VEXLUMKE-423636 format. One record per residue (C-alpha): residue number from 1; residue in three letters; x, y, z. Coordinates in Angstrom, 3 decimals. Layout:
<pts>
NUM|ALA|X|Y|Z
...
</pts>
This chain:
<pts>
1|UNK|9.687|-110.951|198.800
2|UNK|6.371|-109.394|198.290
3|UNK|3.938|-111.883|199.873
4|UNK|2.798|-111.367|203.533
5|UNK|4.381|-114.803|204.537
6|UNK|7.701|-113.932|202.921
7|UNK|7.844|-110.514|204.563
8|UNK|6.972|-111.906|207.870
9|UNK|9.778|-114.547|207.655
10|UNK|12.209|-111.845|206.679
11|UNK|11.023|-109.619|209.529
12|UNK|11.371|-112.223|212.215
13|UNK|14.785|-113.291|210.993
14|UNK|15.816|-109.726|211.051
15|UNK|14.539|-108.978|214.583
16|UNK|15.088|-112.319|216.366
17|UNK|18.515|-111.389|217.509
18|UNK|17.218|-108.220|219.124
19|UNK|14.274|-109.891|220.830
20|UNK|16.103|-113.035|221.965
21|UNK|19.318|-111.494|223.013
22|UNK|20.558|-112.126|226.526
23|UNK|20.503|-108.880|228.486
24|UNK|23.922|-109.629|229.925
25|UNK|25.450|-109.503|226.425
26|UNK|24.181|-105.888|225.841
27|UNK|25.837|-102.639|226.770
28|UNK|24.575|-100.134|229.234
29|UNK|22.411|-97.346|227.922
30|UNK|24.142|-94.264|226.562
31|UNK|23.092|-90.849|227.612
32|UNK|21.353|-90.370|224.299
33|UNK|19.257|-93.529|224.844
34|UNK|18.395|-92.400|228.358
35|UNK|17.279|-89.149|227.019
36|UNK|15.064|-90.861|224.446
37|UNK|13.488|-92.963|227.232
38|UNK|12.679|-89.866|229.193
39|UNK|10.984|-88.292|226.207
40|UNK|9.224|-91.284|224.677
41|UNK|5.897|-90.344|226.196
42|UNK|5.995|-86.883|224.649
43|UNK|3.327|-86.442|221.903
44|UNK|5.718|-86.308|218.883
45|UNK|7.429|-89.460|220.042
46|UNK|4.623|-91.689|221.169
47|UNK|3.577|-93.218|217.784
48|UNK|7.124|-94.407|217.125
49|UNK|7.972|-95.302|220.735
50|UNK|4.945|-97.705|221.008
51|UNK|6.284|-99.985|218.379
52|UNK|9.994|-99.831|218.586
53|UNK|10.850|-100.769|222.220
54|UNK|13.010|-103.553|221.121
55|UNK|15.399|-100.939|219.606
56|UNK|15.759|-98.990|222.767
57|UNK|15.469|-101.506|225.620
58|UNK|16.829|-104.971|226.603
59|UNK|14.101|-107.498|226.030
60|UNK|13.023|-111.090|226.783
61|UNK|11.245|-113.090|224.072
62|UNK|8.031|-114.894|224.491
63|UNK|8.292|-117.485|221.892
64|UNK|5.230|-118.253|219.603
65|UNK|3.841|-121.578|218.451
66|UNK|5.326|-123.405|215.546
67|UNK|1.913|-123.793|214.148
68|UNK|-0.229|-120.880|214.886
69|UNK|-4.057|-121.367|215.502
70|UNK|-6.262|-120.383|212.711
71|UNK|-8.231|-117.090|213.058
72|UNK|-11.222|-117.380|210.701
73|UNK|-11.606|-114.171|208.620
74|UNK|-14.489|-112.559|206.942
75|UNK|-13.643|-108.922|206.271
76|UNK|-16.657|-106.748|205.786
77|UNK|-17.183|-103.003|205.548
78|UNK|-17.555|-101.043|208.822
79|UNK|-21.046|-99.945|207.809
80|UNK|-22.205|-98.580|211.213
81|UNK|-22.176|-95.446|213.104
82|UNK|-21.608|-94.415|216.794
83|UNK|-22.845|-91.438|218.673
84|UNK|-20.511|-89.151|220.618
85|UNK|-21.110|-85.702|221.941
86|UNK|-24.527|-85.379|220.326
87|UNK|-23.060|-86.187|216.830
88|UNK|-23.572|-89.329|214.678
89|UNK|-20.183|-90.475|213.245
90|UNK|-19.158|-93.022|210.764
91|UNK|-17.301|-95.962|212.230
92|UNK|-13.995|-95.382|210.319
93|UNK|-13.825|-91.807|211.805
94|UNK|-12.665|-93.319|215.108
95|UNK|-9.273|-94.085|213.599
96|UNK|-8.203|-90.544|213.232
97|UNK|-10.164|-88.935|216.134
98|UNK|-8.677|-91.336|218.747
99|UNK|-5.110|-91.708|217.418
100|UNK|-5.519|-95.252|216.297
101|UNK|-2.559|-97.314|215.005
102|UNK|-4.283|-100.742|214.636
103|UNK|-7.757|-101.989|214.932
104|UNK|-9.162|-105.498|215.059
105|UNK|-12.768|-106.605|215.466
106|UNK|-13.670|-110.202|215.932
107|UNK|-17.469|-111.193|215.879
108|UNK|-18.529|-114.690|216.737
109|UNK|-15.051|-116.004|216.478
110|UNK|-14.294|-114.477|213.038
111|UNK|-12.173|-111.410|212.240
112|UNK|-14.454|-109.040|210.384
113|UNK|-12.060|-105.984|210.388
114|UNK|-8.372|-105.709|210.617
115|UNK|-6.805|-102.270|209.980
116|UNK|-3.275|-100.919|210.293
117|UNK|-2.643|-97.247|210.298
118|UNK|0.294|-94.708|210.574
119|UNK|2.744|-97.056|208.805
120|UNK|2.107|-100.006|211.118
121|UNK|1.708|-103.506|209.622
122|UNK|0.670|-106.976|210.659
123|UNK|4.356|-107.421|211.687
124|UNK|4.338|-104.511|214.158
125|UNK|4.822|-105.500|217.760
126|UNK|2.929|-102.917|219.749
127|UNK|3.638|-102.181|223.424
128|UNK|0.588|-102.720|225.604
129|UNK|1.557|-100.315|228.413
130|UNK|-0.767|-101.005|231.323
131|UNK|-2.668|-103.610|229.435
132|UNK|0.299|-105.763|230.403
133|UNK|-1.202|-105.839|233.851
134|UNK|-4.106|-107.794|232.493
135|UNK|-1.606|-110.346|231.114
136|UNK|-0.477|-110.702|234.729
137|UNK|-4.008|-111.716|235.705
138|UNK|-3.854|-114.296|232.943
139|UNK|-0.533|-115.731|234.230
140|UNK|-1.923|-115.914|237.745
141|UNK|-4.819|-117.998|236.273
142|UNK|-2.365|-120.239|234.578
143|UNK|-0.398|-120.722|237.841
144|UNK|-3.592|-121.491|239.797
145|UNK|-4.441|-124.139|237.196
146|UNK|-0.874|-125.565|237.433
147|UNK|-1.153|-125.597|241.230
148|UNK|1.963|-123.436|241.586
149|UNK|0.031|-120.749|243.267
150|UNK|-2.100|-122.414|246.051
151|UNK|-4.822|-119.691|246.310
152|UNK|-5.380|-116.019|245.717
153|UNK|-5.452|-115.709|249.596
154|UNK|-1.763|-116.712|249.680
155|UNK|0.508|-114.081|251.196
156|UNK|2.678|-112.158|248.954
157|UNK|5.626|-112.705|251.334
158|UNK|5.130|-116.524|250.825
159|UNK|6.610|-116.076|247.382
160|UNK|8.661|-112.824|248.000
161|UNK|9.890|-113.097|251.579
162|UNK|12.248|-110.048|251.074
163|UNK|9.009|-107.896|251.233
164|UNK|8.477|-108.777|254.861
165|UNK|8.521|-105.707|256.902
166|UNK|7.430|-103.487|253.945
167|UNK|4.090|-102.122|252.877
168|UNK|3.485|-105.544|251.175
169|UNK|3.715|-107.440|254.426
170|UNK|0.220|-108.801|255.108
171|UNK|-1.088|-108.427|251.518
172|UNK|-2.466|-111.230|249.556
173|UNK|-2.180|-112.006|245.800
174|UNK|-5.880|-111.047|245.438
175|UNK|-5.191|-107.667|247.180
176|UNK|-2.707|-106.921|244.417
177|UNK|-4.908|-108.149|241.602
178|UNK|-7.689|-105.770|242.843
179|UNK|-5.261|-102.926|243.398
180|UNK|-6.042|-102.929|247.128
181|UNK|-2.661|-103.462|248.531
182|UNK|-2.943|-100.472|250.775
183|UNK|0.537|-99.076|250.207
184|UNK|1.225|-95.405|250.165
185|UNK|1.587|-94.593|246.490
186|UNK|1.280|-91.738|244.030
187|UNK|0.901|-93.175|240.411
188|UNK|2.875|-90.401|238.675
189|UNK|6.194|-91.238|237.031
190|UNK|6.501|-87.906|235.337
191|UNK|6.953|-85.768|238.392
192|UNK|9.890|-86.127|240.875
193|UNK|9.192|-86.605|244.613
194|UNK|7.406|-89.964|244.736
195|UNK|8.258|-93.717|244.706
196|UNK|6.524|-94.155|241.289
197|UNK|8.869|-91.617|239.639
198|UNK|11.975|-93.080|241.397
199|UNK|11.090|-96.578|240.467
200|UNK|10.445|-95.645|236.739
201|UNK|13.676|-93.701|236.354
202|UNK|15.901|-96.101|238.144
203|UNK|14.644|-99.047|236.163
204|UNK|13.054|-97.978|232.958
205|UNK|15.292|-95.045|231.992
206|UNK|18.775|-95.587|233.707
207|UNK|18.840|-99.369|234.226
208|UNK|20.489|-99.069|237.643
209|UNK|17.912|-101.071|239.610
210|UNK|14.863|-103.394|239.285
211|UNK|11.419|-101.695|239.345
212|UNK|10.397|-104.004|242.245
213|UNK|13.536|-102.910|244.240
214|UNK|11.410|-99.864|245.151
215|UNK|8.755|-102.122|246.658
216|UNK|11.046|-102.586|249.649
217|UNK|10.673|-98.936|250.541
218|UNK|6.933|-98.989|250.604
219|UNK|4.854|-98.564|253.742
220|UNK|1.196|-99.189|254.736
221|UNK|-1.273|-96.456|254.374
222|UNK|-4.471|-98.568|254.468
223|UNK|-5.424|-102.035|255.638
224|UNK|-4.799|-104.453|252.845
225|UNK|-7.988|-105.334|250.935
226|UNK|-10.048|-102.307|252.044
227|UNK|-8.910|-99.390|249.712
228|UNK|-8.661|-99.188|245.931
229|UNK|-5.767|-97.279|244.456
230|UNK|-4.449|-97.824|240.962
231|UNK|-0.799|-98.856|241.484
232|UNK|1.771|-100.090|239.020
233|UNK|3.938|-101.510|241.798
234|UNK|1.097|-103.997|242.627
235|UNK|1.312|-105.360|239.191
236|UNK|5.064|-105.532|239.190
237|UNK|5.107|-107.376|242.417
238|UNK|2.592|-109.868|240.992
239|UNK|5.032|-110.487|238.228
240|UNK|7.677|-111.188|240.932
241|UNK|5.275|-113.600|242.598
242|UNK|4.679|-115.461|239.409
243|UNK|8.405|-115.893|238.602
244|UNK|9.005|-117.186|242.155
245|UNK|6.104|-119.498|242.015
246|UNK|7.108|-121.043|238.769
247|UNK|10.841|-120.946|239.331
248|UNK|11.469|-119.437|235.928
249|UNK|11.226|-115.951|234.227
250|UNK|7.716|-114.960|233.394
251|UNK|8.711|-114.659|229.686
252|UNK|9.587|-118.271|229.693
253|UNK|6.457|-119.309|231.567
254|UNK|4.166|-117.307|229.343
255|UNK|5.787|-118.725|226.242
256|UNK|5.700|-122.398|227.262
257|UNK|2.385|-122.415|229.085
258|UNK|0.284|-120.167|226.899
259|UNK|1.804|-118.404|223.921
260|UNK|2.896|-121.646|222.219
261|UNK|-0.011|-123.899|223.414
262|UNK|-2.675|-121.350|222.575
263|UNK|-1.216|-121.055|219.013
264|UNK|-0.042|-117.436|219.013
265|UNK|1.454|-116.671|215.595
266|UNK|4.347|-114.205|216.442
267|UNK|6.951|-113.973|219.045
268|UNK|6.053|-111.446|221.757
269|UNK|8.525|-109.764|224.162
270|UNK|8.830|-107.970|227.554
271|UNK|10.978|-105.028|228.234
272|UNK|13.642|-105.841|230.774
273|UNK|13.961|-103.512|233.770
274|UNK|17.147|-102.823|235.591
275|UNK|20.707|-103.488|234.649
276|UNK|21.942|-106.356|232.310
277|UNK|22.009|-109.616|234.067
278|UNK|19.795|-108.295|236.956
279|UNK|16.767|-106.748|235.279
280|UNK|13.763|-108.911|234.618
281|UNK|10.447|-108.635|232.819
282|UNK|8.674|-105.347|233.423
283|UNK|5.125|-106.793|234.142
284|UNK|3.514|-103.458|234.816
285|UNK|3.728|-102.148|231.349
286|UNK|6.376|-103.717|229.122
287|UNK|4.631|-106.418|227.160
288|UNK|4.673|-106.215|223.284
289|UNK|2.805|-108.329|220.721
290|UNK|1.222|-108.209|217.255
291|UNK|-2.416|-107.083|216.833
292|UNK|-3.725|-110.546|215.952
293|UNK|-2.240|-112.174|219.121
294|UNK|-3.772|-109.476|221.260
295|UNK|-7.022|-110.580|219.631
296|UNK|-6.320|-114.231|220.525
297|UNK|-5.889|-113.093|224.156
298|UNK|-9.393|-111.487|223.857
299|UNK|-10.794|-114.716|222.484
300|UNK|-9.179|-116.674|225.412
301|UNK|-11.064|-114.431|227.784
302|UNK|-14.302|-114.612|225.805
303|UNK|-14.241|-118.351|225.983
304|UNK|-13.572|-118.437|229.767
305|UNK|-9.968|-119.436|229.478
306|UNK|-10.250|-122.059|226.624
307|UNK|-8.149|-121.754|223.437
308|UNK|-6.776|-124.133|220.872
309|UNK|-8.559|-127.179|222.400
310|UNK|-7.192|-126.534|225.950
311|UNK|-8.640|-125.111|229.161
312|UNK|-6.031|-122.735|230.742
313|UNK|-7.766|-121.417|233.757
314|UNK|-9.598|-122.890|236.704
315|UNK|-13.372|-122.940|236.455
316|UNK|-14.870|-119.608|237.218
317|UNK|-11.652|-117.622|237.137
318|UNK|-12.574|-115.390|234.184
319|UNK|-16.024|-114.686|235.768
320|UNK|-14.213|-113.504|238.993
321|UNK|-11.645|-111.583|237.020
322|UNK|-14.267|-109.650|235.059
323|UNK|-16.539|-108.736|237.971
324|UNK|-16.533|-105.375|239.510
325|UNK|-14.786|-105.739|242.788
326|UNK|-14.496|-101.924|242.812
327|UNK|-17.631|-100.518|241.160
328|UNK|-16.422|-96.838|240.895
329|UNK|-12.763|-97.130|240.014
330|UNK|-13.291|-94.543|237.261
331|UNK|-16.137|-92.648|235.790
332|UNK|-16.362|-95.143|232.925
333|UNK|-15.040|-98.273|234.526
334|UNK|-15.101|-100.664|237.546
335|UNK|-12.249|-102.955|238.354
336|UNK|-11.917|-106.660|238.863
337|UNK|-8.545|-108.536|238.680
338|UNK|-6.236|-106.300|236.630
339|UNK|-9.177|-105.996|234.144
340|UNK|-11.572|-103.080|233.884
341|UNK|-15.292|-103.622|233.748
342|UNK|-17.277|-101.235|231.516
343|UNK|-20.180|-99.491|233.274
344|UNK|-23.599|-100.164|231.892
345|UNK|-22.538|-103.276|229.995
346|UNK|-21.318|-106.824|230.564
347|UNK|-18.034|-106.102|228.899
348|UNK|-14.549|-105.980|230.342
349|UNK|-11.304|-104.735|228.915
350|UNK|-7.624|-104.470|229.366
351|UNK|-6.502|-100.837|229.070
352|UNK|-3.169|-99.200|228.316
353|UNK|-2.360|-95.594|229.015
354|UNK|-2.070|-94.358|225.488
355|UNK|-5.277|-95.992|224.196
356|UNK|-4.501|-99.772|224.194
357|UNK|-7.601|-101.953|224.580
358|UNK|-8.545|-105.583|224.518
359|UNK|-12.274|-105.231|224.808
360|UNK|-14.402|-108.279|225.439
361|UNK|-18.290|-108.170|225.173
362|UNK|-19.679|-111.608|225.970
363|UNK|-23.368|-110.946|225.101
364|UNK|-22.452|-110.010|221.474
365|UNK|-19.474|-112.427|221.229
366|UNK|-17.285|-109.485|220.273
367|UNK|-13.617|-108.868|220.829
368|UNK|-12.072|-105.512|219.848
369|UNK|-8.361|-104.694|219.977
370|UNK|-7.421|-101.077|219.572
371|UNK|-3.807|-99.962|219.760
372|UNK|-3.219|-96.305|219.788
373|UNK|-0.807|-93.394|220.490
374|UNK|-3.458|-91.228|222.225
375|UNK|-3.074|-88.595|224.801
376|UNK|-2.584|-89.203|228.526
377|UNK|-3.934|-87.459|231.575
378|UNK|-6.946|-85.067|231.246
379|UNK|-6.625|-84.871|227.488
380|UNK|-7.322|-88.589|227.350
381|UNK|-10.801|-88.327|228.921
382|UNK|-12.834|-87.459|225.781
383|UNK|-10.726|-89.854|223.666
384|UNK|-11.608|-92.708|226.017
385|UNK|-15.202|-91.796|226.041
386|UNK|-15.368|-91.715|222.322
387|UNK|-13.598|-95.119|222.163
388|UNK|-16.083|-96.674|224.474
389|UNK|-18.897|-95.209|222.384
390|UNK|-17.357|-96.871|219.296
391|UNK|-16.918|-100.157|221.053
392|UNK|-20.597|-100.229|222.173
393|UNK|-21.700|-99.605|218.666
394|UNK|-19.272|-102.171|217.207
395|UNK|-20.573|-104.774|219.774
396|UNK|-24.194|-104.053|218.724
397|UNK|-23.369|-104.098|215.029
398|UNK|-25.055|-106.934|213.091
399|UNK|-23.555|-106.146|209.696
400|UNK|-20.842|-108.621|210.213
401|UNK|-23.294|-111.535|210.683
402|UNK|-23.630|-113.730|207.628
403|UNK|-21.858|-116.019|205.267
</pts>
């Protein structure tokens, strides 16, 4: 069983029961598991935690296509450099200096680099962390195309009436996509004393409530649509809206509507929040997939919502999604609809908190997926800056052009 296809078959048979298992059939977490979940963001744990969530959480499978779409491949040497902090660095140096676990570069529709590091392989399902929010924007586009969401100006309470009288009363779907709900929120799930921490611990760690249950405790701080604040609850509520609009779990919708029809090659999965039988997909940061399928998502965005011969989004949706609604969301980025725009370029990207990127550069027809276990907080600032320097150089790189 030495060939990649044989190993992949063995791997999927081995893990299918874990990924597809019904949450109601699984036991509550032990104290040891809860302690692991509390510590999984610590530096010694991150590399392993990012790729083994199916072992430590209940999950919901996103089934792949029976016949994956073909990714053309023409692997070439990374014979370019990038500049960072006044130094000229070789392209492959970015792997070690930015804690990279997997790297995919697609130029003009062809894979020109595919690298796996730190014991990861083409079979590894990597957690996307907050890049899962960008998948939410994709699902909203699908639901708009299907006519199940009437318009981005629809009220959130049209789909989730239980949020009437909360901070989400009066918000629209677009307000949430833009992170402009206006609710009072501190995006810090490491420190007790705020709703973000309470929601994380009760759902992600202890499994005693759904993450979106905490949305019922929110209150207004700003008028909806007027103030940008990065907010994981906004993304989780969008996941709730999608499930209500479609009348099915988001894992099933994403599978049937995109993952299979766009030709994804491997089952993905969502982490389930909350207790067995009650918890649902954690759409603010619990989506997991293999490297090449993240690349296919990037190609979908590069081609304005078209993949495997099908148009998945309404006309103009990707252009709106990738425009800077908030120009100064971050020193390096603006913000559109759950996707970040990259200052000084026409590129846009999904971003996960430990260095997960699906970077799309339309002018150069480049897609880059980088999955990492990098630092968080202030220590991440230079790592992100170096990553962006690498992305710009890789987008400008012409060495991959040819036969």
